[in-house]
C-alpha positions in Angstrom: 43.8 -129.0 3.8 43.8 -130.3 -0.3 44.9 -133.5 -1.5 47.5 -132.6 -4.2 47.8 -136.1 -6.9 49.9 -134.3 -9.4 53.5 -133.4 -8.4 53.4 -129.4 -9.0 55.7 -126.2 -7.3 54.5 -125.2 -3.6 53.9 -121.8 -3.4 55.9 -119.5 -1.5 59.7 -121.6 -2.4 59.6 -120.4 -5.6 62.9 -118.8 -7.1 64.6 -120.1 -3.5 67.4 -122.9 -3.8 65.8 -125.5 -1.4 68.9 -127.8 -0.3 67.3 -130.1 2.3 63.9 -131.3 2.9 62.2 -133.1 5.9 59.4 -134.9 5.9 56.4 -135.3 9.2 53.2 -137.4 9.6 51.4 -134.2 8.4 53.8 -131.4 7.4 57.0 -130.5 5.7 60.1 -128.6 6.4 62.5 -126.9 3.8 65.9 -125.7 3.8 67.2 -122.8 1.4 71.0 -122.0 0.6 70.6 -118.5 2.3 69.9 -120.6 6.1 65.9 -120.0 6.0 63.6 -122.6 6.6 60.3 -122.7 5.7 57.3 -125.1 6.8 53.9 -126.6 5.4 51.3 -128.6 6.7 49.2 -129.4 9.9 49.9 -127.0 12.8 48.0 -129.7 15.3 50.7 -129.9 18.0 52.9 -126.6 17.0 55.5 -128.9 14.7 55.5 -125.3 12.1 57.4 -123.6 14.5 55.4 -120.6 13.7 53.1 -119.5 16.6 50.9 -121.3 19.1 47.4 -119.9 17.7 48.8 -120.5 13.7 46.4 -122.4 11.6 47.4 -125.1 9.0 49.3 -124.1 5.4 49.3 -125.2 2.3 52.0 -123.0 1.6 55.5 -122.7 2.6 55.7 -120.2 5.2 59.3 -118.6 7.0 60.1 -119.7 10.2 61.4 -115.9 11.4 62.3 -117.0 14.6 64.8 -118.8 12.9 66.3 -116.2 11.0 70.3 -115.7 11.6 70.9 -118.9 12.5 73.2 -121.1 10.4 71.8 -123.9 10.0 73.2 -127.5 9.0 70.4 -129.7 8.9 66.7 -130.0 9.3 64.6 -133.2 10.6 60.9 -133.8 10.6 59.1 -136.3 12.8 55.5 -137.5 13.4 54.1 -134.0 14.7 57.6 -132.4 15.9 60.4 -130.7 14.0 64.9 -130.8 14.5 66.8 -128.6 13.4 71.0 -128.6 13.4 73.2 -125.1 14.0 76.7 -125.5 12.0 78.1 -125.0 15.4 76.5 -127.7 16.8 73.1 -125.9 19.2 69.3 -128.2 18.7 66.4 -126.3 18.5 63.3 -128.0 18.8 59.3 -127.7 18.7 56.0 -129.4 18.1 54.7 -132.2 20.0 56.7 -133.5 23.0 54.1 -136.2 24.6 56.7 -138.6 25.2 59.2 -136.1 25.3 61.0 -136.4 22.3 61.8 -132.5 22.2 64.5 -133.5 24.6 63.3 -130.6 27.2 62.6 -132.6 30.5 58.7 -132.1 29.9 55.9 -133.5 27.6 54.8 -129.8 27.0 54.5 -129.2 23.4 56.4 -126.0 22.2 55.2 -123.6 19.5 58.4 -121.9 18.5 62.0 -123.7 18.1 63.9 -124.1 21.6 67.0 -124.9 22.1 67.9 -128.0 23.8 70.3 -126.9 26.6 71.6 -130.1 27.5 73.2 -131.0 24.2 74.7 -127.5 23.9 79.1 -128.4 23.3 78.3 -132.1 22.8 79.7 -131.5 19.2 76.2 -132.3 17.6 76.3 -133.0 14.2 73.6 -135.1 12.9 69.8 -135.6 14.2 67.1 -137.5 13.2 63.6 -137.7 14.3 60.8 -140.7 14.4 57.4 -141.3 15.2 57.5 -140.0 18.6 61.5 -140.3 19.7 64.6 -138.3 18.3 68.4 -139.0 17.9 71.6 -136.8 17.6 75.2 -137.5 16.7 78.2 -136.3 18.3 81.3 -135.6 16.5 82.7 -138.5 18.7 80.6 -140.8 17.5 77.8 -141.0 21.3 74.7 -141.2 20.7 71.9 -139.3 22.3 68.2 -140.9 22.7 65.1 -139.7 24.0 61.3 -139.3 23.7 59.3 -142.5 23.3 60.6 -145.7 24.4 57.4 -148.0 24.2 59.4 -150.0 21.1 62.6 -150.2 22.6 63.8 -147.5 19.8 66.4 -145.9 22.1 68.3 -148.3 22.8 68.6 -148.1 27.1 67.8 -151.9 27.5 64.3 -150.7 28.6 60.9 -149.8 27.1 61.0 -146.5 29.5 60.3 -142.8 27.4 63.5 -140.6 28.4 62.9 -136.9 28.4 66.0 -135.9 28.1 69.1 -136.5 25.7 70.6 -139.4 27.6 73.6 -141.6 25.9 72.9 -144.7 24.4 75.5 -146.7 26.4 75.9 -149.8 25.0 77.2 -147.9 21.4 79.9 -145.8 23.9 83.3 -145.8 22.7 82.3 -146.6 19.1 82.9 -145.0 16.3 79.2 -143.8 15.2 79.2 -141.9 11.8 75.7 -142.4 11.3 72.1 -142.2 12.7 68.8 -142.3 11.5 65.1 -143.1 12.8 62.4 -144.7 11.6 58.4 -144.4 13.2 59.3 -147.0 16.1 63.1 -148.2 15.3 66.3 -146.7 15.3 69.7 -147.3 13.0 73.5 -146.3 13.6 76.5 -147.1 11.3 80.0 -147.3 12.7 82.6 -146.9 10.3 84.8 -149.0 12.1 83.6 -151.8 12.1 81.5 -151.5 9.1 78.8 -152.5 10.8 74.8 -151.0 10.9 73.2 -151.4 14.6 69.3 -151.6 14.9 67.0 -151.5 18.0 63.4 -150.6 18.6 60.7 -152.5 16.7 60.9 -155.1 14.5 58.0 -156.8 14.5 57.9 -156.4 10.3 61.6 -157.4 10.0 62.7 -153.4 10.0 65.7 -154.2 12.1 67.1 -156.4 10.0 68.2 -159.0 12.3 66.4 -162.1 11.2 63.3 -162.1 14.0 60.9 -160.1 14.2 60.9 -158.5 17.6 61.2 -155.5 19.4 64.9 -154.8 20.8 65.9 -152.9 23.5 69.9 -152.5 22.9 72.0 -152.3 19.8 72.2 -155.4 18.0 74.4 -155.6 14.4 72.1 -155.8 11.5 72.7 -159.8 9.4 74.8 -157.8 5.9 74.9 -159.9 2.8 78.3 -161.3 2.3 78.8 -159.0 -0.2 79.1 -156.3 1.1 82.6 -156.7 1.8 85.7 -154.9 2.8 85.9 -153.3 -0.4 82.6 -151.0 0.5 81.7 -147.9 2.9 78.3 -147.6 4.3 77.1 -144.2 2.5 74.0 -143.9 3.9 71.0 -145.3 5.8 66.9 -144.5 5.6 64.8 -145.7 8.2 61.1 -146.1 6.9 57.8 -146.4 9.0 58.6 -150.4 9.3 61.2 -151.0 6.7 65.5 -149.8 6.0 67.6 -149.2 3.3 71.2 -149.0 3.2 73.2 -147.4 -0.5 77.3 -149.1 -0.1 80.2 -147.8 -2.3 83.2 -148.6 -3.3 85.2 -147.5 -1.2 87.0 -145.4 -4.7 83.6 -144.4 -5.7 83.1 -143.3 -2.1 85.8 -141.0 -2.5 85.4 -139.7 -5.5 81.9 -138.6 -4.7 81.8 -135.0 -3.5 80.2 -134.2 -0.1 77.0 -133.5 0.2 76.1 -130.1 0.8 76.6 -129.2 4.6 73.6 -127.3 5.0 73.4 -123.5 4.9 76.1 -121.3 2.0 79.3 -120.2 4.1 82.0 -117.4 3.3 85.5 -119.1 3.1 89.3 -118.9 1.7 88.5 -120.8 -1.2 85.3 -118.4 -2.4 87.2 -115.3 -1.4 90.5 -116.7 -3.8 88.1 -117.7 -6.4 86.3 -114.3 -6.2 89.4 -113.0 -6.3 91.3 -114.9 -8.9 88.4 -114.0 -11.4 87.8 -117.7 -12.5 84.4 -117.5 -12.6 82.3 -115.1 -14.6 81.0 -111.4 -13.0 78.0 -112.4 -12.9 78.0 -115.6 -11.5 80.8 -113.5 -8.0 78.1 -111.6 -7.9 75.7 -114.4 -7.4 77.2 -115.9 -5.3 77.9 -111.9 -2.7 74.2 -111.5 -2.9 73.9 -114.6 -1.3 76.3 -114.7 1.7 76.2 -111.2 2.2 72.7 -110.7 2.0 72.2 -113.3 4.5 72.6 -112.9 8.5 72.8 -116.7 8.5 75.3 -117.2 5.5 77.3 -114.5 7.3 77.0 -116.4 11.2 77.8 -119.9 9.8 81.3 -118.3 7.8 84.5 -117.7 9.6 83.8 -120.2 12.5 86.9 -121.1 14.5 87.2 -125.0 13.5 90.7 -125.6 15.3 90.4 -128.1 18.8 86.7 -127.8 17.4 86.4 -124.6 19.5 83.0 -122.7 17.7 81.0 -125.9 19.7 81.8 -124.3 22.2 79.3 -121.5 21.3 76.9 -120.2 24.1 76.6 -116.8 26.0 79.9 -115.9 26.8 81.9 -117.8 23.9 80.7 -116.1 20.1 82.6 -119.5 18.8 84.3 -116.9 15.4 87.6 -117.0 14.1 88.6 -113.1 14.8 92.2 -113.8 12.7 90.4 -115.5 9.7 88.2 -112.8 10.1 90.5 -109.8 9.7 92.4 -111.6 7.2 88.9 -112.4 4.5 88.0 -109.2 5.0 91.6 -107.4 4.3 91.1 -109.7 1.0 87.9 -108.0 0.4 88.7 -104.9 1.2 91.6 -104.4 -1.6 89.5 -105.4 -4.4 87.5 -102.0 -5.2 84.9 -104.3 -7.3 84.6 -107.0 -4.6 83.6 -104.7 -2.1 81.8 -102.3 -3.5 79.3 -104.6 -4.2 79.5 -106.5 -1.0 78.9 -102.5 0.4 75.2 -102.8 -2.1 74.2 -105.8 -1.0 74.6 -105.1 2.7 73.1 -102.0 2.8 70.3 -102.5 0.3 69.5 -106.2 1.7 71.5 -107.7 4.9 70.4 -104.9 7.3 67.4 -104.4 6.3 66.6 -108.0 6.9 68.2 -108.4 10.4 65.3 -109.4 12.9 66.3 -107.8 16.1 63.1 -109.4 17.6 64.7 -113.0 17.3 65.3 -114.9 21.1 65.6 -118.1 19.4 69.9 -118.4 19.6 73.1 -116.5 20.2 74.2 -117.4 16.2 72.7 -114.9 15.1 74.5 -112.6 16.9 77.7 -113.4 14.7 76.5 -110.7 12.2 76.4 -107.7 15.2 80.4 -108.8 15.7 81.2 -109.3 11.9 79.7 -105.9 9.9 82.0 -103.6 12.6 84.9 -105.1 11.1 83.7 -105.1 7.3 83.0 -101.1 7.8 85.2 -100.1 9.3 87.2 -101.1 6.3 84.6 -99.6 3.6 85.5 -96.5 2.7 82.1 -95.1 1.3 78.6 -95.5 3.0 80.3 -95.6 6.2 78.6 -93.8 8.1 75.1 -95.1 7.0 76.1 -98.9 6.9 77.2 -97.6 10.5 73.9 -95.9 11.5 71.3 -98.5 9.9 73.9 -101.0 12.4 73.4 -99.1 15.0 69.8 -99.0 14.7 69.3 -102.9 14.6 71.8 -103.2 17.9 69.2 -101.0 19.8 66.5 -102.7 18.7 68.1 -106.3 19.7 66.1 -107.2 23.4 67.7 -106.9 26.6 68.6 -110.4 27.1 70.8 -110.0 23.5 72.5 -107.0 24.8 73.9 -109.0 27.7 75.4 -110.9 25.4 76.3 -109.1 23.1 78.1 -106.8 25.4 80.0 -110.0 26.8 81.1 -111.3 22.9 82.4 -107.4 23.1 84.3 -107.5 26.1 86.4 -110.5 25.0 87.2 -108.7 21.4 90.9 -108.3 20.8 91.5 -105.3 21.6 92.1 -103.6 17.8 88.2 -104.7 17.1 86.9 -103.2 20.4 88.5 -100.1 19.7 87.1 -99.9 15.7 83.9 -100.5 17.4 84.5 -97.4 19.4 85.9 -95.5 16.7 82.6 -96.9 14.3 80.3 -94.9 16.2 82.0 -91.7 17.9 83.4 -91.0 14.3 80.0 -90.1 12.7 78.8 -88.9 16.2 81.5 -86.2 16.0 80.5 -85.5 11.8 77.2 -85.1 13.3 78.3 -82.7 16.1 80.5 -81.1 13.2 77.0 -80.2 10.8 75.0 -79.0 13.9 78.0 -76.6 15.2 77.8 -75.5 11.2 74.0 -74.1 11.5 73.0 -77.4 9.8 69.4 -77.6 11.4 67.2 -81.0 11.4 65.9 -83.4 14.2 67.8 -86.6 11.5 71.2 -85.2 13.5 70.1 -85.2 17.1 68.0 -88.7 16.4 71.0 -90.2 14.7 73.3 -88.9 17.4 71.6 -90.2 20.4 71.8 -93.6 18.4 75.5 -93.7 18.1 75.5 -92.6 21.6 73.6 -94.9 22.9 75.7 -97.9 21.2 78.6 -96.3 22.3 77.6 -96.0 25.8 77.1 -100.2 25.6 80.7 -100.2 24.5 81.8 -97.9 27.4 80.1 -99.7 30.3 81.3 -103.5 29.0 85.3 -101.3 28.5 84.9 -100.3 32.4 83.5 -103.4 33.8 85.8 -105.8 31.9 88.6 -103.7 32.7 89.3 -103.4 28.7 92.5 -101.6 28.6 90.5 -98.8 26.4 91.5 -95.5 27.6 88.8 -92.8 28.3 90.2 -90.8 25.8 89.3 -92.8 22.8 85.4 -92.5 23.8 86.3 -88.2 24.0 84.4 -86.2 21.3 86.6 -83.1 20.8 84.3 -81.5 18.2 81.9 -80.8 21.5 84.3 -78.0 22.0 83.1 -76.7 18.4 79.5 -77.2 19.9 79.8 -75.0 22.2 81.8 -72.3 20.5 79.1 -72.3 17.8 76.1 -71.6 20.7 78.2 -69.0 22.6 78.8 -67.2 19.2 74.6 -67.3 19.2 74.0 -66.4 22.6 76.0 -62.9 22.2 74.5 -62.4 18.8 71.0 -62.7 20.2 72.4 -60.2 23.3 73.7 -57.5 21.2 70.0 -56.4 19.4 69.2 -56.0 23.4 72.0 -53.7 23.5 71.8 -52.0 20.5 67.7 -51.8 20.1 68.3 -53.5 16.3 67.2 -56.6 15.9 68.5 -58.0 12.1 66.8 -60.7 9.9 68.6 -63.8 11.0 66.8 -63.2 14.7 65.3 -65.8 14.2 67.3 -68.4 12.6 69.9 -67.7 15.6 66.8 -68.7 17.8 66.8 -72.0 16.4 69.8 -72.8 16.7 70.1 -71.3 20.2 67.5 -73.9 20.8 68.9 -77.0 18.7 72.6 -76.1 20.3 70.8 -76.1 23.7 68.7 -79.7 22.6 72.1 -81.5 21.8 73.5 -80.1 24.7 70.8 -82.0 26.7 71.4 -85.2 25.2 75.0 -85.0 25.3 75.1 -85.0 29.1 73.2 -88.3 29.6 76.3 -89.4 27.9 79.4 -87.4 29.8 82.0 -89.9 29.3 82.2 -88.1 25.6 83.1 -85.2 27.0 86.3 -84.2 28.3 86.2 -82.2 31.6 86.3 -78.4 30.4 83.2 -79.0 28.1 81.4 -80.8 30.7 82.3 -77.7 32.9 80.9 -75.6 29.7 77.3 -77.3 29.7 77.0 -77.1 33.0 77.5 -73.1 32.4 75.4 -72.9 29.8 72.9 -75.4 30.8 72.2 -72.9 34.3 71.2 -69.9 32.2 69.6 -72.6 30.2 67.6 -72.4 33.5 67.7 -69.6 34.4 65.9 -67.5 31.6 63.7 -69.8 32.4 62.0 -68.1 35.3 60.2 -64.9 35.0 62.1 -61.6 35.4 60.2 -60.4 38.0 62.4 -62.9 39.8 65.6 -62.6 38.0 65.4 -59.2 38.6 64.9 -59.5 42.5 67.7 -61.4 43.8 68.1 -59.2 47.1 67.1 -62.3 48.5 70.8 -63.9 47.9 72.8 -61.3 49.1 75.3 -63.0 52.2 76.6 -60.3 54.3 78.9 -61.4 56.1 81.4 -60.7 58.9 85.6 -61.3 58.0 85.5 -62.6 61.8 82.7 -64.7 61.5 82.2 -66.2 58.4 81.0 -69.4 59.3 78.4 -68.2 62.3 76.9 -65.6 59.4 76.5 -68.7 56.6 75.2 -70.5 58.8 72.4 -68.0 59.8 71.8 -66.9 56.7 71.5 -70.3 55.2 68.9 -71.7 58.3 67.0 -68.2 57.5 65.6 -70.0 54.1 65.5 -67.4 52.4 68.9 -68.3 49.5 67.4 -69.1 46.1 69.9 -71.4 45.1 69.3 -71.4 41.2 70.6 -67.5 41.1 74.0 -67.2 41.5 75.4 -65.6 45.7 76.9 -62.7 45.7 78.7 -61.4 49.1 79.2 -58.6 50.6 82.1 -58.3 53.7 80.4 -55.8 56.1 82.1 -52.8 56.2 84.0 -52.8 53.1 83.8 -51.0 49.7 83.3 -53.5 46.2 80.4 -54.8 44.3 80.7 -59.0 44.1 81.9 -59.8 40.5 82.7 -63.0 41.4 86.3 -62.3 43.5 84.7 -61.5 46.6 82.8 -65.3 46.4 86.0 -66.7 45.4 87.5 -64.4 48.8 84.4 -66.4 50.7 84.5 -69.6 50.3 88.8 -69.4 50.7 88.0 -68.2 54.1 85.3 -70.2 54.6 87.1 -73.4 53.9 90.0 -72.4 56.7 86.6 -72.1 59.4 85.2 -74.9 58.6 88.5 -77.5 59.8 88.8 -75.0 62.4 85.1 -75.4 63.8 84.4 -76.9 66.9 81.0 -79.2 65.9 84.2 -81.5 65.0 82.0 -83.0 62.4 84.9 -83.5 60.3 88.2 -85.4 61.1 91.3 -84.8 60.0 93.9 -87.9 59.4 97.2 -89.3 59.1 97.2 -88.0 54.6 95.9 -84.6 56.1 93.3 -85.5 54.1 89.8 -85.0 55.9 86.4 -87.6 56.8 82.9 -87.1 58.7 83.5 -88.2 62.2 81.8 -91.0 63.0 81.5 -90.3 66.3 79.8 -87.4 65.9 76.2 -88.1 65.5 74.8 -84.9 66.8 75.2 -82.4 64.5 73.4 -83.7 61.2 71.9 -80.7 60.5 76.4 -79.2 60.8 76.7 -81.7 58.0 73.8 -80.8 55.8 74.7 -77.4 55.8 78.0 -78.3 55.5 76.9 -80.0 51.8 74.8 -77.0 51.1 78.4 -75.4 51.1 80.0 -77.6 49.0 77.0 -77.9 47.0 76.7 -74.3 46.3 81.1 -73.9 46.0 80.2 -76.2 43.2 77.1 -73.9 41.5 78.7 -71.0 41.5 81.9 -72.5 40.3 84.5 -71.5 43.4 86.3 -73.5 45.1 86.9 -75.0 48.5 90.0 -75.9 50.5 88.9 -78.9 52.4 90.9 -81.6 51.4 88.1 -84.7 50.9 88.9 -87.8 49.6 88.2 -88.8 46.1 85.7 -91.5 47.8 83.5 -88.7 49.0 82.6 -87.8 44.9 82.5 -91.8 44.2 79.8 -91.8 46.7 77.7 -88.8 45.3 78.2 -90.4 42.1 77.0 -93.9 43.9 80.3 -95.5 42.6 82.0 -97.5 45.5 84.9 -97.0 46.9 87.6 -99.7 47.0 90.8 -100.4 49.3 92.7 -98.2 47.2 90.0 -95.2 48.1 91.4 -96.7 51.7 94.9 -95.9 51.2 94.6 -92.5 49.5 93.0 -91.2 53.3 95.0 -93.8 56.0 98.3 -94.8 53.9 99.2 -97.0 57.3 95.7 -98.6 57.6 95.4 -99.5 54.5 99.1 -101.4 54.1 98.3 -103.4 56.7 95.2 -104.9 55.1 97.1 -105.0 51.6 99.9 -107.0 53.4 97.0 -109.1 54.8 96.0 -109.9 51.3 99.8 -110.5 50.3 101.0 -112.5 52.8 101.3 -116.2 51.7 102.1 -118.3 54.5 99.3 -119.3 56.8 100.8 -119.6 60.1 101.5 -115.0 59.5 97.9 -114.6 58.6 97.2 -116.3 61.6 100.3 -114.7 63.9 98.2 -111.4 63.2 95.6 -111.8 65.4 93.1 -110.1 63.0 89.6 -110.7 64.3 86.1 -108.9 61.9 85.9 -105.9 64.4 87.3 -102.4 63.2 87.5 -100.1 65.9 85.4 -102.0 68.9 82.8 -102.6 66.0 81.5 -105.9 64.4 81.7 -106.2 61.2 79.9 -109.5 61.2 77.6 -111.2 64.3 79.6 -112.1 66.6 83.2 -110.4 64.6 85.2 -110.0 67.6 84.7 -114.4 67.9 85.7 -114.6 64.3 89.3 -114.7 63.3 90.7 -113.3 60.1 92.2 -117.0 58.0 93.4 -116.9 54.6 90.5 -117.9 53.0 88.1 -115.4 54.8 90.6 -112.7 54.4 89.3 -111.4 50.9 85.9 -110.9 52.9 87.4 -109.1 55.8 89.1 -106.5 53.8 85.8 -105.3 51.9 83.8 -105.2 54.8 86.7 -103.2 56.3 86.9 -101.0 54.2 82.8 -100.7 53.8 82.9 -100.2 57.2 85.1 -97.0 57.1 83.4 -95.3 54.2 79.6 -96.5 54.4 78.4 -98.5 57.3 80.6 -96.0 60.2 79.4 -92.9 58.4 76.2 -94.1 56.7 73.9 -91.4 58.8 76.4 -88.2 58.5 76.3 -89.1 54.2 73.1 -88.9 54.1 72.7 -85.6 55.1 75.9 -84.6 53.3 74.5 -85.7 49.9 71.0 -84.1 50.7 72.8 -80.5 51.1 75.4 -81.2 47.9 72.1 -81.5 46.0 70.3 -78.8 47.4 73.6 -76.7 47.0 73.8 -77.5 43.3 70.2 -77.7 42.2 71.1 -78.6 38.6 71.4 -82.3 39.0 73.3 -82.6 35.9 76.2 -82.1 38.0 76.2 -86.1 38.1 77.5 -85.8 34.3 81.1 -85.4 35.7 83.6 -88.7 36.9 84.3 -88.8 40.5 87.9 -86.8 39.7 86.1 -84.6 37.3 83.4 -83.6 40.7 86.9 -83.6 42.7 88.7 -81.0 41.0 84.8 -79.1 40.4 85.2 -78.4 44.5 88.8 -78.3 45.2 90.7 -77.0 41.5 93.1 -78.9 39.7 96.1 -80.1 41.5 98.4 -79.5 39.2 99.8 -75.7 40.0 101.8 -74.9 36.4 103.3 -71.8 36.9 104.9 -71.5 33.6 101.4 -71.8 32.3 100.1 -68.6 34.6 103.1 -66.9 32.8 102.1 -68.3 29.3 98.5 -67.3 29.4 99.1 -63.4 31.1 98.3 -60.6 28.5 99.3 -56.9 29.1 98.1 -53.5 29.1 100.4 -50.7 28.4 102.9 -52.5 28.4 105.1 -56.3 27.0 106.2 -58.9 28.2 109.4 -57.5 27.2 109.5 -54.7 28.8 112.3 -55.1 32.1 109.9 -54.2 34.7 107.5 -57.7 33.7 110.8 -59.7 32.9 111.8 -58.3 36.6 108.1 -59.2 38.0 108.2 -62.5 36.4 111.6 -63.4 37.7 111.2 -62.8 41.6 107.7 -64.5 41.2 109.5 -67.0 40.2 111.8 -67.2 43.1 108.8 -67.3 45.4 108.4 -70.5 47.5 105.6 -72.7 46.7 103.4 -71.7 49.4 104.2 -67.7 48.5 102.8 -68.3 44.7 99.9 -69.8 46.3 99.9 -66.7 48.7 100.3 -64.5 45.4 97.4 -66.5 43.7 94.8 -65.6 47.0 95.5 -62.3 46.4 95.3 -61.8 43.1 92.1 -64.0 42.8 90.9 -64.3 46.2 91.7 -68.3 45.9 95.2 -70.2 45.8 93.2 -73.4 43.5 93.5 -73.7 40.0 90.6 -73.8 37.5 89.0 -77.1 36.0 92.0 -77.3 32.9 94.8 -75.1 34.5 95.5 -71.3 34.6 94.5 -71.1 30.6 91.0 -71.2 32.0 91.3 -68.0 34.3 92.8 -64.5 33.1 95.7 -62.8 34.0 96.2 -59.0 33.3 99.3 -57.2 34.7 98.9 -53.2 34.0 101.5 -51.1 35.0 100.2 -47.7 37.1 102.0 -44.2 36.5 101.1 -43.1 39.8 104.4 -40.6 40.6 105.3 -41.9 44.3 105.5 -45.7 42.7 108.3 -47.4 45.2 106.1 -46.0 48.0 103.2 -47.6 46.8 101.9 -51.5 46.9 101.1 -53.9 43.7 97.4 -53.8 43.9 95.3 -56.7 42.8 91.3 -56.2 40.9 90.0 -60.2 41.6 87.3 -59.7 39.6 88.8 -59.3 36.6 91.8 -60.6 37.3 93.6 -57.8 37.3 97.7 -57.0 38.8 98.7 -53.4 38.8 102.0 -53.1 39.3 103.8 -49.7 40.0 107.1 -48.7 38.0 109.3 -49.8 40.5 112.9 -48.5 39.3 114.8 -52.5 40.6 114.0 -56.0 40.6 114.5 -55.8 44.6 112.3 -52.8 44.9 109.6 -55.5 43.5 110.4 -58.6 45.6 110.4 -56.6 48.2 107.3 -54.9 47.7 105.1 -58.2 45.9 106.0 -60.3 48.9 105.0 -57.8 51.3 101.7 -56.5 49.9 101.3 -60.5 49.1 101.6 -61.6 53.2 100.1 -59.1 55.1 97.9 -57.1 53.0 93.8 -58.9 52.9 92.4 -56.1 49.8 93.9 -54.3 47.4 91.2 -52.5 45.7 89.4 -56.3 45.6 86.0 -55.5 43.9 
């Protein structure tokens, strides 16, 4: 490396405002106003902090790994370096032969490394010696570590220390400054206006009148001129000499405080901007400095009350949320300021963020601040949000975990704002696609927003945050599905009329693009409501079917189930065991001895009849509980093959969009989706059993718990080794309840559920069923639990009659007079099932038409189940309608069904 004998500008620091310089034996550091650290010199021990194999450097190079860390101070030792953040986090690197990095070993470090043992110690100052280091905490505590051969650590010994150790002799003193020479250390104490020294004094550098090595702090002999009128402003320790700078107290108070590290945004600066006291060019320069630097922003808005920001960690971000809101609110009120800020953020800050930085958690504050700023912006909001989402997704796994932890502790309005920041542009992109705008940038950006939204959603779920699922729903997905429906209809029309229009290819592209978007959305099911998910499921079914050869789609004879009403279950099992059914294709049902083509009505009735047979099955694979819900029979382990086919039947029902009228608890659907059942699920299945366990958990008296005489068994089965000899106490009751619930839902029926689950996946081969929530999957199999009978009337349409006709009015009067049970029988009569579709009656058609038959009084109402049509003879009065309708729904099995 060249030797310079003249003073000249240093290459690499041109046009940069340097606020601190530190020099070691063969290397130097510089800190800029924007918070960047530059290094140059030798790198024999990694003291430049660039990387292990980085050569020496004669020009200043940026330490990228410290990007975004708001730094307060830099320091250089012999061949090691240290920096200190505004929140007291200490980073060290370089030579570590004597433990001078404080990391508990003697291994050199080639990149900045956090000294974790100093975390949350409120470190306010650092100083490096030749091979030792000293730090000062806000309360005046001094830590030293590294080489102790000359006593420079002050621990009354000459041993090295590999971990930071408190200088006990200074404990309780109001130490205000600390500085290290090559082999000695100086500290100043504010209250006593004394300077203490320790370490090598063979050249008189300890200032105590002796030429010795001293391992304990002793006062420096200060001249009499340094009386009470003076204060110690600064102490400097060199290789073999020391200096102290004193000011008279009035002069010291009048002195402006030295620059305290990186420039940060504060109330005083914002008020100055708003007042217009400075010229616009000066304001723009300051805005550019602060808002182009992640380090500047990360050092702003720190929560200083109770020194809270010194507690910054992976659990605690250190920000004052109220201060952030107040400051950004002020800025957003001024159009010129906020416009300039947005320009700097968009053009400089976002592109400069270094997601690969793994050095410190303080660099993640900017990912909390920017959403709060962006949500107050009116222009370029989507572009800013997209750029921020990209940077968030580029963060490493460890940084993601910390950021998610920070999100989990955000104020509610911040978290809701973050959700909206990702949901709104997602909705806009989906609208663009729905409006036939085709471009891969749209889907690429959509995936970015959805991935970030998923991170937030998972945080809300795991942290039990009170952010409702509806806040994540993107209602515009329905528009996308309508677009796909229209495109499919337009593509079908030319085949029907043998006329292909010029926009055929455009429709094909649009259709494919919609399917591409749907295949993205199903990976983020939390953004779609139940009805939209069901529609996506249907469209993906049709897409899958279209992928099969025409010859396979045209020959579906193997998928026709011929069934006898008297032996529905037996015939079904026989059919499934033949293994000829192709589960990807729709099921067709034919009732033996009856006319009719299955246009969904017959298969709906088939699953309704099959439900009744399964509950009466002599194999006893299911047992009915006190709640009238059913669960696997834990004592029946010989019918696993039958349970497999039970799963197949349930899967087929969902795949074919029909319902099974079997009261499975929510726990089954949780298990299918790999969620864990809870005590609340047990309460749904077995209320008395669960309430007993809840009472056990809520009991405050130890004696009462003991009197219950519970042990770690369930129905004679041990929950733990020697469970029958292990008593349940107040200390272990939670463990007992957890094991109890796990036994009921998991261990006791492990084999049964595995066979059911395997069968379910076989019967429903389109694996996107996993996009549904447990409650939604339950509704898909069992129908909606809500019977909104008024909705049935509202969604009815009429043919050759109207709602105002006397006969129609009489019909609805009779219908609403029916008991709940008879209303459900009417549904079976009309649709073949009494299950309410997901989304309510509005999702199922009901068309009422009047029959012109001459002998109306002798005829019964008829139902065309495949079309949801009710045919009413023209009865003369309401009593006739009542008698005929009740007779039809209670005693007639088939009336014109198809």
